[in-house]
N, C-alpha and C positions, 0 to 999 in steps of 0.2 A: 575304410572302404578299400584302399590300396592294399592293405594287408590281406583282405579277403580275396582279391584278385591274385595276389602272390600265391596264396594257398591253392587257389583253383589251378593256376599254371603248374605249380609243383605237383599237384594231384594228377593232372593230365600227363605231365612228363613221366611220372612214376608209372602211370597206367600204360603208356606207350612202351616204356622200357620193359615192363614185366611181360607184356604180351607180344613184344617184338613186332609192333605194327609197322609194316613196310610202306603203307600209303594211307592217306585219309582224304576224303572228298566231300565237299558240300553240294556237289551237283551230281551225285550218284542217282541211279535209276530208281531204286526202291528206298527213297530217302525218308527220314522221319518227318512227320507233319504235325505242326502245332495248331491247336484250336484254342483261341483265335490266333491268326497268323501274326498279329501285332497287338501290343498292349499300350494303352495310354492311361496312366494311373496318377492321380493326385497324391502328392507326398503325404504319407501317413494313412492312406486308405488301404483296405484289403484288396487282394487281387487273386485270380485263379486262371490256370491254363492247363491243358492236357496235351500229351504228345503220344500220337500213334507211331510207335517206333518203326514198324515196317509191315509189309503184307506177308512176306515169306523169308526174306534174306536173313532176318535176325533170329529166326526160329533155331533153337538149340545153340545159340551164340550169346555172347555177352552184350547186354544193352543197359543203358543208364541215362539219367538226367542229372546234370551237374548245375548247381547254383549256389552262390555264397549265402543266400537267404531262403527261407521257406521250408516247407515240409513236402517230401516226395512220397507218394504211395503208388504201388504197382499192381495192376490188374491185367494179367496176361501180358500182351505186348503194348498196353496203354499205361503211361505213367502220368500221374496227376501232380501238379505243382500248386501249392496253396501257401499264401502269405497273409497273415492276419493284419499286419500293419507294415506297409512298405516304407522303409526309412533309408534305403540306399539309393543314391542318385545315379549310380552306374551299376546296372545289373542286367545281364543278358543270358538267361538259361540256355544250356546246350543239351540237346537230346541226341544220342548217338548209339550206334551198335558196332561191334567188331566181329568180323568173321575170323574165327580162330585158325582155320586151316590156311588161309591166305594172308592173315594179318592185315586185312583190309578194313579200314574204318570209314563209316559214313555218318555224317552229322548234320544237324540243322540248328541254327541259332534263332532264338525268339527275340525280336527287337522290342525293347521296353523303353517307353518315354515316361519319365517321372517329371511332373510339372508342379509349379507353385505359382498362383496368381500373385501380382504385386502386393506387398504389404501396405504400400502407400504410393499415391500419385499426386504430385503437386505441380503448380505452374507459377512462374514469376517472370519478371523482366531482369535481364542481366545488367547489373550495375546501375539500376535506375529505380527511383521511387518518386511518387507524386505525379503531377500532370505531365502529359506529353505535349509536344508541339507539332502542329501540322507540317508535313513535308520532311520531317527528320526521321532517320532510321533507328529502330529499336530492335532488340533481340528478345524473343520469347524463349523461355527455357522450361521444358517439361522433364521433371525428375521422376523416374520410376525405380522404386526401391524393392530389392530382394525378390526378383522374379527369375523363374527358371522354366524351361531352357530359354535363354535370352535370344537365341537365333530364331525362335518362333514368335518373337514380340513385334507387334506393329503399333506405332504411335501416330495418332491423328490430332492435328491442331484445328480448333474451331474458333470462329467469331460468331456468337449466337448459334444459328443452325447452319452457317456456311462453313464448308471445309476449306481450310487455308493450305493444308499440306499434309502429306503422309510420309512416314519414314520407318525404316527398319534398322535394327541394331547392327553395328559393325564389330561387335565384340566376338571373338572366337574363343568360346569357353569350352575347352575339351573336357573339363570335369563335370560339366552340366549342373553345377551347383547354383543356388540363387546369387545373383549379382545385382548391383545398382547401375543403371545406365541413364545418361542425360542426353536429351535431344534438344536441338536449337532451331529456331525459325526466325528470319528477319522480316519485319513488317515496317511499312511507312504509313502512319495513320493520316487520315484526312478529317475534314469537318464532320463527315457522316459517321465517323468512328467514335465521336464523343458520346459517352454513355454505353458503349458496346461492352459486351461480356465475352472474355476470352477464357477458354478451357482446353484441356487435352484429355485424350482417351487412350488407355493402354489395353491392347487386346492380344491374347495368346491364340495364334492360329495353329491349331493342333491337328488339322486334317480330318478326314472322314471317320477315323478311329477314335477321335477325341470326343468331348462332350458335344451334344447337339447344339447347345448354345455356348459359343466360345467364351471363356472367362474374360470379363471386361471390368476394368476399374477406371473411374473417371476422377479428375481433379476437381476441387472447388472452383467456382468462377471468380475471376478478378474483373471488376468494373473499371473502365478507363475514363479518364478525363483528358480531353484533347483541347488545348488552347489554339485558337486561330484568330487571325486579324479580322477586323470588321468587314462584312460583305453587305453592300448596299442592296436595298430592296428595289430601288429604281436605278435610273441611269446616272452615271457619274458626269455626263455632259448633257444635261437637259436642254431642250430648245428654249430660245428666248421667250420671256413671258411679257405680254402686253396687258395692262390693266387701265381702265378708265378712272380718272380722278374721282375720288369719292367712293369707289367700289372697294370691297374687301380684297385683301391679298393674303395668300397662304403659301408658304414654302415648306417642303418636307424632304428630309434626307435620312429617313429611317434606315437602320442597318441592324444586322445580327452579328454577334461575335462572342467569343469566350476568352477572357472575362467579358461581362457586359460592357458595351462601349459607352463612352461619354461624348457629349456634343459641345462644340464651341463654334459660335457664329461670328463672322466679321462682316458688319453691315457697311453700306456705302458711306454713311455719315454718322456722326455722334448722335444726331437727333433721332436716328432710326432705332426702334426697339431691338433689343438683343434677347437671346434665349439660350438656356442651358439644356433644352430638350431637343427632340428631333425635328421640331417645326417652329416656324415663326408665323404669327398671325397678326395682321394689321387690319383693323375693322374698317378704316376709311383711308384709302391711299392718297398721298399728296405727292407733289413733285420732289419733296425732300426724301421720299422713299425710293426714288429712281436710282439705278446703278447696279453694281455687282455685289452679290452676297456670296460669301464663302463659308461653307459648313465643313468643319474638321471633325471627323469621327475617329476616336482613338480608344485603344486599350493597350495592355502591356505588350502585345505582340506587334502592333503596327498601327498606322494611321492611313485613312483614305479621305479625300477631299471631294466636295461637290461645289461647283460654282454656278450660280444662277444669275442671269442678266435680266433685269426688270426695267421695262419702259412704261412710264405713266403718261397717258394721253389726256389732253385737255378736253373738257366737256364742250363739244362744238355746238354751233347755233342749230344745226340739224337736230342734235340730241335735245337741246332746250326746247325747240319747237315740238318735238315728239312728246315731251313731258307735258307741255301746255295743252296740246290737243287731247292728250289722255285725260287731263284734269277736266277740261271742258266737256268731253263726252260723258264723264262720270257725273258732272253736275246736271247735264241735260237729262240723263236717265233718272236721276233723283227727282227733278222737277216734274217730269211727265208722270212719274209714279204718284206724286202728291196730287196732281191735278185729277188724275183718273179716280183716285180714292175719294177726293172731295165731291166729284160729280156723282159718283155712285151713292155716296152717303146722303146727299141732298135729295135725290129722287127717291131714295128708299124711305126717307122720312115722310114725303108727300104721298106715298102709296103709288107712285108712278114709275117705279124702278123697272127698267127694261134693259136687259143685257145688250140689245142691239144698239141702244142709244150711246153706249160707251164707245162702240166702234164707229158711230157716225160723228163723234165729237171732232175728229181730225179732218173730216171732209166738209162739214157745214160751217166751220168757224175758222177764221184765219188768225184770231187773237185768242189769247188765253182768257177764259171767262173769269169774272171776278166773283169770289165767294161772298154771298150776302150774309 
């Protein structure tokens, strides 16, 4: 490629020497015009452009199109440039004419961008494998291999559908050849990132003259595991609990964590039941169950504790009286039901059943009738 440019420069110098050009200008009035005015070509693809050398200044003068690649054909003052397969990374055809009487040269350069999408895009964590820990900083790394031109490259980091950051290359590649570039982004994962998928996207932004859909290559996803200390589903300082003697008692210190937490209880006395689960259940509380219960919730990341204070109240005389009254009321309802049933049954057998007599039973008699 450099050799081609050397030949082009030597050719131009020879041309200028032979024709004694005194000046040359890219901003002349009747300048050559390329169609299209800019080319964006994928490496290895065919391409085509034409140059209208001038409207009148180049008539009867020398004009030409110079390029290290391709085939040039001339039709009047129009020169066509055709390339079957563009494999040069740096190529900018020059269309010019020279007025022989004044040795004045006017020229136009056709900008050509040769691009190549990345061969591969990958994502990883720098110097880390395995689970991450909540609150610690890690570095994501997106590697983009063999892309050109790298200055048109934009890399975007994602967590799921969420954009984490966008970066552009800092490489100054004057040769415009494919290069490999690495992009980094620091993250600090939290509990919510457990199971999240990270990936990156490499896009060539080639402007309006490029493909309608910019070339995009994405990396595979990496799924993360985040370890975090247990988090209680309830309060770590619950209100004191009062339970009446004989009633059930249940204490719960459920939590979530990664790895899954284990539970250890410290009861107020050895006679109190213990548990290796998130709760303690006592079917009938006694005074031996009164006191402080401590629940330790642990995993490899950390431990949290919950302390419960339990008061067991004695069953008072008022409570006993309420129970007795409830029993008596229940017995009375049963007796009245049996009496009503017996009365109705007796009169029904004698053919004298009358629904009204059932309701008169309580008004005409003060004692419970005896069933004969």
